[in-house]
N, C-alpha and C positions, 0 to 999 in steps of 0.2 A: 192387298188388301182379302178382298172378297175371294172367294174359293168355288173360282169355276170351274166346274167340272164335264168341259171339254172330251169328247172321245176323239184322241191324236192319232191319227196314223204313224205307222211305222217310219222313223227315220225324222218327225215331228222336233224340232226342237224349239231353244229356249236361251236368252244370255242373259246374265245379270252384270252388271256394271257397280261397282261400289266402289267410291271416288272418297277417299281420305286425306286427311291433311299432308301424309308424308309416303304415302301407297296407294296405286290405283290395281282393283281386284276385277278383274274377270272371270267369267264357268259358265261354257254351255251345256247345259244338259240335253240328253235325248232321250226319246221312248224308243227303248229298240225290240227285237223278238222276245229277248231276256227278261228285259223291264227297263229301269230306269238307269240311265247312264251319263257317269261323266264323262263328257266325249271331251274335253279340253280344256285349260285353263291358262292364267297370266296374271302376273306381281310384276306391276313396275313402279319404279319411283313419279311421285306427284312430283310435277317442277316447282321449287322453291316460290312458297308468297303466293301462289295459287287459289291455294285453299286456306279457309283462317275460321275456326268456328263452325261451320259445316257451309260455311257461305263460298262460294268460287268466285274469286275478286279477278283473274284474267283467265275465261270460257277458251280466249284462243292456245293458250298455251298448255291448258288442260286438256282439250278437245287432239291437240296434235299429241299428247301422251296416250288417251285413250287410244287413237287412229295404231297407237307404234304396238301399244302391249295386244294389241287386237291381231295384228299384222301379226306378230311376233308367235301368237298363240296358233296359229290357224284360224281362226274363229270368222267368217265372212259376211255373219247376217249384220245387214241396216236396220234391223229391228229388235230394239230392248229394252230390259225391265232397269229403270236406276232408282238406286234410294238416296233420299234426303237425311239430313241428318243435321243437330246442333241442338243448343241451348232450346231454342224456342221449339222445336219439332217434336210432339208427344203425339201416346195412343194411350186411350184408358178408358174403361168399362165403365159407362151409363146405365140407369136403372132409371125404366122411364114405365109408366101404367101402359097397358094391353092400346094401342092404337093403331090404325090401317097402315100398310107396309108405306105406301106415297104420302104420308105424314111427318114418317121418322126423319125424314131429314131438317124437316123446320123444327121439329121438336128438338133435337140434337144440337142444331144453330142456337138459341137460347141457351138450351144447356152450357155447351160449350161458353159461354161468355164467363161464367163462372171460372172456369179451368184454364179460359187462356190467358198467357201474357204480354198479348198485345189486340186489340181490337178485333172483334171478330169478321169485320169488314176489310179488312187486312187478309183474311185467310183462306188457304185453301183446303177443305176439311173432304173426308170420306166418309163412311157409314158402312158397317155392317151388324144389322142384327144375330146376335150369337144363340141365344136361346130364351128360353120363354119357362118362369120357374113361379113359384108360390112361396110368399116371403109372410110368415104369422097369415095364412091366410089370406092374403093379399096377392092377387097376380101381377107381375111387372115382365120385365121384358130386359133380358140386356146388350145390350147394343156398345158395338166397338166404336169408338171414337178416334180417327186418325188426324192430326194439322199440323200444319206448315204454312211458315208465314209465305203471301205470296210474289214477294222481291227474291226471296231465297228461293222458290220453285224455280222462279224465273231464270236464275243462273245455270241450273242447272239444263234448263231448256236450250239456253243460248249454246252451251258447253256440246250437247247432243248433236246443236245445229253443226257448229263449227266443227265436229268429227266426220260429218255427215250421215248423222245418223236419226231415226226418228224414234221416239219414247212409243214402246207401247204400253206403259202405267210406269207409274212413277208412287214411288212407295217408301210409308218410314222405312230405316233403318231397321230398328229395334222389330220392329214384325218381320221383317224380311231373317234377320235371327232367330228367332224365334220357330219359324216357321221350320229351318235347316238343324237346331236344337231340339225342338218339339218331340222327334219320336222318341230316343231314347230316354228322356224325360221320367221319372216316376212318379206314384201316383203325388197327391200331396200338391205344396206351393214349394216352386221354384226359379230362384233368383238365377236367370241369365245376363251375363255380363258379358259385354266385347269390350275389349280393354286395346285402346287405342293409344298413339302415341302421346295425343295430347289432348286428348277427347277419352270419356269409358262413358257407355250407353248402360243402364241397366234398366231389368225387363221383367218385371213380377209376373208369375206365369200362372195358372191353377187350369188346369183340363187344355191344355197346350194353347191357350187363349191369356193374350198380354191381360193384365187388371190394370194396373199401369207400367206408366215410362219416364227416365228420367234419364238427361245428360249430366253429366260430374266433367269440371276442367278438371281434373288430374288425369294421367294420363300415364306412360309405363317407356319412357323412352332410351330404357337399354335395364339390363343387369342389374346394374348396381342403384337402379333408381329405387327409391324411401319407398314402401305402404305403407307408409304409417299413414299420411295423408289422406290413400286411397282407400285404405281401409278406416277410416272416419267415416269418408261419405258415403261408402257401401253399409255399414252397420247405420247411420242415416237414414238411406234411403229405406231399409229391410223395418227398424222402428219403428217409421210413418207409416209401410203398409198396415202393417202390426196394429198402429193406432185406429186405422179406418177398419180393418177386418181383424176383430179379436179371433176366429180361429183361423188366421192366416199365419200359422208357423210355417216358417221355409224348413224344407226338409234336408236342402242342398243349394249350392253354388255352381252354375255350371258356367266357363268361359271360354270367351273364344276370341279373336282378331290376332294382330297381330304380337301384343305383348302376351299372351296366351301361351305363345311359341318358347318362352324363356323357360331354362330349368329351373323346376321346385317353386314357380310361383304357384301352385296349387294349394302347396304344402304351405309356402310362409304366410299366405290371405287365409288358410283353417284354420294356422295357429292364432292368426290377428283376430278373427271373428267367430271363434269359435264352430263353427258350420261346417261339413262335409261339405271339401271342393274338390270338384273335379274339372277335367280341359276339355270341352266335347271334339266326339269324332265326327268321321262322314255320318249321315243319317244312315241307316238301317236297310230303307228302301231303295237307296243309291250301289250302283254297280260304278267300276271305274274300269273307261275302256282298254283295250288290252293295249293302243299309243303310248299311254303313260305308264311310268313307273311306279310302282305300288307303296315302293316304300319312301318316295321322294314324295307322292300327294299324299300320305298321309301324313307324315310332317308338316307340311303348309297346309294342311285343311284344316284349322282352326282359322289361318287368316282369310280362309276364303269363304268363310261360311254365310254370312250377309249375300255375298255375289250368285251363293249356290240357292240359296233362300229365294232369291230374287228371279231365280229361273226357273225354280220349283211352281212359283207360282200358278201360270196357266197349264203345267206339265201334272200337278197332283189332283 
């Protein structure tokens, strides 16, 4: 979640690992003399029953699958950045009075109790001060809170250990998605939507910062899937944000995830929601390695967005 500003040497890279209920996605991003490059990627099926609602139920099976997809992609790194997702995983902007930076985490912990659907003592929390602003003459700071149940996070740690990997960072999936999609996002408020097979992640984004996230227990299993229930839940998410922020008019919706690859899904959701909908493309800052087929990479790109966003965490 933090925006590291390290100066990387040419050739330095990072690997993102996105573990979904139906597929495991990995992406390696490197800094080259020409710029930031997607050097390798891979997608493989998740072992049946290994992941459910974001919780990894079989770390050994999931770990073996990660080893396989990394090997197939030619990725040799042993340190990775992994995402966590699920109904109890969230990111949200909090507004606090100006306080010293060393007091932010404690203040956010108190505030988090109002937003978490589980005890704060059972949570893994991360924070980032986004900006300072003035509201009706009162100075405030905006802080991005990311939270996940510790028990869920531990299943990802165990999975990486089973794969012989070490986590450089563990990040909320929706935050990584926003990092990958935010570059082409226009001014205004944008809803970014990761369409998975069994769940859908929604992030309401203003100025490249997620204001709130939500996981919907509706996904896109196939082209024939009915989008009515998903459209209803997306509308509820948008309406909830509008109720919190009267100026929060959603200007468009950007899709990613495996479900975004189904032909015409952007048009169908636009009709359901009466909001312009586009399928996210690779970030403008990202070059494609000469080793990769450009057309194939562009086709699979929506499914890779979270993994790419994870890898970009320490490269941008």
